[in-house]
BALOBA-1460 file (C-alpha; in Angstrom, 3 decimals):
// residues 64
<rec num="1" residu="x" x="28.185" y="64.584" z="33.871"/>
<rec num="2" residu="x" x="31.858" y="63.850" z="33.424"/>
<rec num="3" residu="x" x="34.812" y="66.030" z="34.390"/>
<rec num="4" residu="x" x="35.583" y="68.820" z="31.928"/>
<rec num="5" residu="x" x="38.952" y="68.515" z="30.151"/>
<rec num="6" residu="x" x="41.684" y="70.921" z="31.196"/>
<rec num="7" residu="x" x="42.073" y="73.624" z="28.561"/>
<rec num="8" residu="x" x="45.641" y="74.644" z="27.730"/>
<rec num="9" residu="x" x="45.473" y="77.811" z="25.678"/>
<rec num="10" residu="x" x="44.703" y="81.261" z="26.992"/>
<rec num="11" residu="x" x="42.268" y="81.870" z="24.133"/>
<rec num="12" residu="x" x="40.241" y="78.745" z="24.932"/>
<rec num="13" residu="x" x="40.039" y="79.647" z="28.602"/>
<rec num="14" residu="x" x="39.004" y="83.199" z="27.707"/>
<rec num="15" residu="x" x="36.304" y="81.998" z="25.294"/>
<rec num="16" residu="x" x="34.746" y="79.822" z="28.011"/>
<rec num="17" residu="x" x="35.011" y="82.658" z="30.554"/>
<rec num="18" residu="x" x="33.372" y="85.187" z="28.207"/>
<rec num="19" residu="x" x="30.458" y="82.815" z="27.635"/>
<rec num="20" residu="x" x="30.149" y="82.237" z="31.394"/>
<rec num="21" residu="x" x="29.654" y="85.978" z="31.948"/>
<rec num="22" residu="x" x="26.317" y="85.623" z="30.138"/>
<rec num="23" residu="x" x="25.576" y="82.382" z="32.017"/>
<rec num="24" residu="x" x="26.259" y="80.284" z="28.906"/>
<rec num="25" residu="x" x="27.970" y="77.009" z="29.684"/>
<rec num="26" residu="x" x="29.610" y="74.664" z="27.208"/>
<rec num="27" residu="x" x="28.209" y="71.180" z="26.903"/>
<rec num="28" residu="x" x="30.443" y="68.135" z="27.179"/>
<rec num="29" residu="x" x="30.424" y="68.004" z="23.382"/>
<rec num="30" residu="x" x="31.523" y="71.654" z="23.217"/>
<rec num="31" residu="x" x="34.455" y="70.984" z="25.525"/>
<rec num="32" residu="x" x="35.412" y="67.923" z="23.485"/>
<rec num="33" residu="x" x="35.434" y="69.935" z="20.263"/>
<rec num="34" residu="x" x="37.447" y="72.747" z="21.844"/>
<rec num="35" residu="x" x="39.949" y="70.260" z="23.288"/>
<rec num="36" residu="x" x="40.366" y="68.503" z="19.912"/>
<rec num="37" residu="x" x="41.083" y="71.891" z="18.290"/>
<rec num="38" residu="x" x="43.690" y="72.648" z="20.962"/>
<rec num="39" residu="x" x="45.314" y="69.243" z="20.505"/>
<rec num="40" residu="x" x="45.492" y="69.758" z="16.740"/>
<rec num="41" residu="x" x="43.236" y="66.798" z="15.986"/>
<rec num="42" residu="x" x="40.772" y="68.913" z="13.975"/>
<rec num="43" residu="x" x="40.884" y="72.318" z="12.340"/>
<rec num="44" residu="x" x="38.658" y="75.264" z="13.142"/>
<rec num="45" residu="x" x="36.756" y="74.654" z="9.900"/>
<rec num="46" residu="x" x="36.200" y="70.975" z="10.735"/>
<rec num="47" residu="x" x="34.934" y="71.944" z="14.185"/>
<rec num="48" residu="x" x="32.581" y="74.509" z="12.691"/>
<rec num="49" residu="x" x="31.157" y="71.939" z="10.275"/>
<rec num="50" residu="x" x="30.719" y="69.407" z="13.079"/>
<rec num="51" residu="x" x="28.850" y="71.943" z="15.217"/>
<rec num="52" residu="x" x="26.612" y="73.009" z="12.324"/>
<rec num="53" residu="x" x="25.853" y="69.374" z="11.462"/>
<rec num="54" residu="x" x="24.895" y="68.673" z="15.077"/>
<rec num="55" residu="x" x="22.722" y="71.815" z="15.257"/>
<rec num="56" residu="x" x="20.878" y="70.826" z="12.061"/>
<rec num="57" residu="x" x="20.316" y="67.338" z="13.442"/>
<rec num="58" residu="x" x="18.980" y="68.725" z="16.720"/>
<rec num="59" residu="x" x="16.685" y="71.141" z="14.872"/>
<rec num="60" residu="x" x="15.236" y="68.315" z="12.783"/>
<rec num="61" residu="x" x="14.658" y="66.184" z="15.875"/>
<rec num="62" residu="x" x="12.739" y="69.010" z="17.567"/>
<rec num="63" residu="x" x="10.378" y="69.396" z="14.609"/>
<rec num="64" residu="x" x="9.447" y="65.706" z="14.575"/>
């Protein structure tokens, strides 16, 4: 597992902390998406579509 990127914004840090309260931890992919949003490389909508596409792909792989 590689080192998690340093998050800059208060809202990103809070989102990760709120998830951690329920023992939910972001994957490396989740951190990458969050970091790209912070850096302005993708929009919220693009991130949402990427996450949904990955979830659909994972769901199809489980069924096979």
